[in-house]
C-alpha positions in Angstrom: 0.0 0.0 0.0 1.4 3.5 -0.9 2.6 5.4 2.1 0.5 8.5 1.5 -2.6 6.2 1.1 -1.7 4.5 4.4 -1.4 7.8 6.2 -4.8 8.9 5.0 -6.3 5.6 6.1 -4.6 6.0 9.5 -6.2 9.4 9.8 -9.7 7.8 9.3 -8.8 5.2 12.0 -7.7 8.0 14.4 -11.0 9.9 13.7 -13.0 6.8 14.8 -10.9 6.5 17.9 -11.5 10.2 18.7 -7.8 11.0 18.3 -7.9 13.3 15.3 -4.8 15.2 14.3 -5.2 18.5 12.5 -3.9 18.9 9.0 -1.4 21.5 10.1 2.4 21.6 10.1 2.7 18.1 11.5 0.2 16.8 8.9 2.2 18.3 6.0 5.5 17.1 7.5 4.1 13.6 8.0 2.8 13.3 4.4 6.2 14.4 3.1 8.1 12.1 5.5 5.9 9.2 4.4 6.9 9.8 0.7 10.6 9.8 1.7 10.2 6.6 3.7 8.4 5.0 0.8 11.4 5.8 -1.5 14.0 4.7 1.1 15.8 1.4 1.4 13.9 0.4 4.6 11.2 -2.3 5.0 10.3 -4.2 1.9 12.7 -2.1 -0.2 15.7 -3.3 1.8 15.6 -6.3 -0.4 16.9 -4.1 -3.3 20.2 -4.0 -1.4 20.7 -7.8 -1.7 22.9 -9.4 -4.3 25.1 -6.3 -4.9 28.7 -7.2 -5.5 30.5 -3.8 -6.2 30.6 -0.3 -4.8 29.8 1.0 -8.3 26.6 -1.0 -8.5 25.6 0.3 -5.0 26.3 3.9 -6.1 24.1 3.5 -9.2 21.3 2.1 -7.0 21.4 4.8 -4.4 22.2 7.7 -6.7 21.0 6.7 -10.2 21.5 10.2 -11.6 24.6 11.2 -9.6 26.8 8.1 -9.5 30.5 8.5 -10.0 33.3 6.6 -11.7 36.1 6.7 -9.0 38.7 4.2 -7.8 37.6 1.9 -5.0 38.8 3.7 -1.8 38.1 7.1 -3.2 34.6 6.0 -4.2 33.9 4.7 -0.8 34.8 7.9 1.0 32.9 10.0 -1.6 29.8 7.8 -1.4 29.7 7.7 2.4 29.8 11.5 2.3 26.9 11.7 -0.2 24.8 9.2 1.9 25.1 11.3 5.0 24.5 14.5 3.0 21.3 12.9 1.6 20.2 12.0 5.2 20.8 15.5 6.5 18.9 17.1 3.5 15.9 14.8 4.0 15.7 15.4 7.7 16.2 19.2 7.3 13.5 19.4 4.7 11.0 17.9 7.1 12.0 20.0 10.1 11.8 23.1 7.9 8.2 22.2 7.1 7.2 23.6 10.5 6.6 27.3 11.0 8.2 26.9 14.4 10.0 23.5 14.5 9.4 21.6 17.8 12.6 21.4 19.9 12.5 17.6 19.9 13.1 17.7 16.1 15.6 20.5 16.0 17.6 18.9 18.8 17.5 15.5 17.0 18.8 17.2 13.9 21.8 18.5 15.9 23.2 14.9 16.1 25.0 15.8 12.9 26.6 18.9 14.4 27.6 17.0 17.5 29.3 14.3 15.3 31.0 17.0 13.3 32.4 18.6 16.5 33.7 15.2 17.8 35.5 14.5 14.5 37.0 18.0 14.3 38.3 17.8 17.9 39.7 14.3 17.1 41.5 15.7 14.0 42.9 18.7 15.9 44.2 16.6 18.8 45.9 14.3 16.2 47.5 17.4 14.6 45.5 17.2 11.4 45.2 20.6 9.7 42.7 19.5 7.1 39.1 20.0 8.2 36.9 16.9 8.0 33.7 16.9 6.0 31.1 19.2 7.7 27.4 18.5 7.2 25.3 21.6 6.9 22.2 21.7 9.2 21.3 25.2 8.0 19.9 27.8 10.4 20.1 25.3 13.3 23.9 25.2 13.5 25.6 26.9 16.5 29.3 25.9 15.9 31.5 28.1 13.6 33.3 25.3 11.8 34.8 27.9 9.4 37.3 28.7 12.2 38.8 25.2 12.1 41.4 24.3 13.5 40.9 27.1 16.1 38.8 25.0 18.5 38.2 27.8 21.0 36.9 30.2 18.3 34.8 27.4 16.8 32.8 26.7 19.9 32.7 30.1 21.6 29.1 31.2 22.2 27.8 27.8 20.8 26.0 25.0 22.6 29.4 23.8 23.6 30.9 26.9 25.1 30.9 25.1 28.5 33.9 23.1 27.3 36.1 26.2 27.3 35.8 26.3 31.1 36.1 22.6 31.5 38.1 20.1 29.3 39.4 22.8 27.0 40.1 25.5 29.6 43.8 25.6 28.6 43.0 26.0 24.9 43.1 29.6 23.7 41.9 31.1 20.4 44.5 30.9 17.7 46.6 28.3 19.6 48.9 26.3 17.5 48.2 22.6 17.0 51.6 21.7 18.4 51.0 23.5 21.7 51.7 21.1 24.6 48.2 22.0 26.1 46.6 19.7 23.5 48.5 16.7 25.0 46.4 17.0 28.2 43.0 16.9 26.5 41.0 13.7 27.2 39.0 13.3 23.9 36.9 10.4 25.3 35.8 12.6 28.2 34.8 15.4 25.8 32.9 12.9 23.5 31.0 11.7 26.6 30.0 15.2 27.5 29.0 16.0 23.9 26.8 12.9 23.9 25.4 13.9 27.3 24.5 17.3 26.1 22.7 15.9 23.0 20.5 13.5 25.0 19.9 16.1 27.8 18.5 18.3 25.1 16.2 15.6 23.8 14.9 14.9 27.4 14.3 18.6 28.1 12.3 18.9 24.9 9.8 16.2 25.9 8.1 18.7 28.2 6.5 20.3 25.1 4.7 17.2 24.1 1.2 16.0 25.0 1.0 13.0 27.3 0.4 10.5 24.4 3.3 11.8 22.4 5.5 12.1 25.4 5.1 8.4 26.1 6.0 7.4 22.6 9.1 9.6 22.3 10.3 9.1 25.9 10.3 5.3 25.4 12.4 5.6 22.3 14.8 8.0 24.0 15.0 6.0 27.3 15.6 2.7 25.6 18.2 4.2 23.2 20.2 5.7 26.1 20.0 2.5 28.2 21.2 0.4 25.3 24.0 2.9 24.4 25.2 2.7 28.0 25.1 -1.1 27.8 27.0 -1.2 24.4 29.6 1.2 25.8 30.0 -0.9 29.0 30.5 -4.1 26.9 33.0 -2.4 24.6 35.1 -0.9 27.4 35.2 -4.2 29.3 35.9 -6.3 26.2 38.2 -4.2 24.1 39.9 -2.0 26.7 39.8 -4.1 29.9 38.3 -1.2 31.9 37.4 -1.8 35.5 33.8 -1.3 36.8 34.8 2.1 38.3 36.5 3.2 35.1 33.5 2.2 33.0 30.9 3.7 35.2 32.2 7.2 34.7 31.5 7.1 31.0 27.8 6.1 31.4 25.0 8.6 30.8 23.2 8.7 34.2 20.0 10.3 33.2 16.6 9.8 34.9 13.6 9.9 32.7 9.8 9.3 33.2 8.4 6.5 31.2 5.2 8.4 31.4 4.0 11.3 33.7 2.7 8.8 36.3 5.9 6.8 36.7 8.8 7.4 39.1 12.1 8.4 37.5 14.6 5.6 37.0 18.3 5.9 36.1 19.0 5.0 32.5 22.5 3.7 33.5 21.1 1.1 35.9 21.0 -1.7 33.2 24.6 -1.1 32.2 25.7 -1.0 35.8 24.1 -4.3 36.5 25.9 -5.8 33.5 29.3 -4.8 35.0 29.0 -7.6 37.6 28.2 -10.2 34.9 31.0 -12.4 33.4 32.0 -11.9 29.8 32.7 -15.6 29.2 29.6 -17.3 30.8 26.1 -16.6 29.4 24.0 -18.3 32.2 24.4 -15.5 34.7 23.0 -13.0 32.2 19.5 -14.7 32.2 17.0 -12.3 33.6 19.0 -9.2 32.7 16.7 -6.7 30.9 18.5 -6.7 27.6 19.7 -10.4 27.6 17.8 -11.2 24.4 20.2 -8.9 22.4 23.3 -10.9 23.4 24.9 -13.3 20.9 23.5 -16.8 21.3 25.3 -19.6 23.0 26.7 -22.0 20.4 28.9 -23.9 22.8 28.7 -23.7 26.6 32.5 -23.8 27.0 33.3 -21.2 24.3 30.8 -18.4 24.7 32.1 -14.8 24.9 29.9 -11.7 24.9 30.2 -9.9 21.5 29.7 -6.1 21.8 29.2 -5.8 18.0 26.4 -8.4 17.9 24.7 -6.7 20.9 25.0 -3.3 19.2 23.5 -4.6 16.0 20.5 -6.3 17.6 19.9 -3.3 19.9 19.9 -1.0 16.8 17.5 -3.3 15.1 15.2 -3.1 18.1 15.2 0.7 18.3 14.4 1.1 14.6 11.7 -1.5 14.7 10.1 0.5 17.5 10.5 3.7 15.4 9.1 2.1 12.3 6.0 0.9 14.2 5.4 4.2 16.0 5.9 6.2 12.7 2.8 4.4 11.3 0.8 4.1 14.5 0.9 7.8 15.5 0.6 9.7 12.1 0.6 13.5 11.8 2.3 13.9 15.2 5.6 15.3 16.4 6.6 12.0 17.8 6.0 10.4 14.4 8.4 12.9 12.8 10.9 12.1 15.6 10.6 8.4 14.5 11.1 9.4 10.9 14.5 11.0 11.9 15.5 7.8 13.6 14.5 5.8 10.5 16.6 8.0 8.2 19.6 7.6 10.5 19.1 3.9 10.4 19.0 3.8 6.6 22.2 5.9 6.6 23.9 3.4 8.9 22.8 0.5 6.7 23.9 2.0 3.5 27.3 3.1 4.8 27.8 -0.4 6.3 27.0 -2.1 3.0 29.4 0.3 1.2 32.2 -0.5 3.7 31.5 -4.3 3.4 31.7 -4.1 -0.4 35.0 -2.3 -0.2 36.3 -5.2 1.8 35.3 -7.7 -0.8 32.0 -8.9 0.9 28.7 -9.0 -1.0 25.8 -6.9 0.3 23.7 -9.9 1.4 26.5 -11.0 3.7 26.8 -7.5 5.2 23.0 -7.3 5.9 23.1 -10.8 7.4 26.1 -9.7 9.6 24.0 -6.7 10.8 21.3 -9.1 12.0 18.6 -7.3 10.0 15.3 -9.1 9.7 13.7 -9.6 6.2 10.6 -7.6 7.4 9.9 -5.1 10.1 7.1 -6.3 12.5 4.9 -3.4 11.5 5.0 -4.6 7.9 4.7 -8.2 8.5 1.4 -7.7 10.2 
């Protein structure tokens, strides 16, 4: 069924339930978002990605009118840039559909600015003078990336001005990249604070939503933060052999209402519980909230927790939830928030397939590795 037709049918169903949404900014944004999702490589159209064996063929599939003839590595870098540019433009076009865009949506869009800042700071600390690719979020940007590599000038009077009195307090405007002050900068600490600022902004924006929309968006945000904490805890323990105390300081310890009637619970609690569980025995994990996302036990004696598997299955869960809520709550702000998550998911899938192809894998193998189901539950119904 065409996505626009589905949205109108959903409107009729909502009318019967007494939950009518006005055909206002959200209605127009939802119709436009539905058209974009219908043309995306999500749901049934994900099957179009199967059976591709070269980067060139993937480029022609995603960008039929803009594909390029470039050498392998060069094509990969260029294509990944175009995939993210495409995602930013699609999200920005929907957010700009609003006369006064809701904060939940503008703050979601800023994930790209946050990613740009982390990459810029990483380049600066590494002594790289060339500025990384910057994705333009239009009137919603706050960082002056044109001042790169002058980090202090970049973030002054931006959302990240607080870093100049914290982690970057010894970094002055115009400071040379070779200045010894850069050696004392803890990039992981800064990245954690940037992530915290992003999610804090999302949580604060929930207060503008109705109770019904608050419940939809807050569940997505709460589950995503909890799962990100768990992924980070697994990665730190597995790849960096960090202790419980060392790991805990990198967790996002937010408290969020599931709905307005519930008590606040820490979104770091699931990750903190996991810190006491062994990485080489699966049995003790039974009963843990997110146990179903762990890699299965093939052999009792050889099982080891796999952070990549957990991250892939957790991502699948978040985007299944977003896909379902996008269709079940049409013409709402929360539906557009779900749209943003879906476009980000598509971006992740396309870049992962591109990277796999560059390593000699075929697209079907990459998709299987990412633990992506053939159909989303919402479509299978």
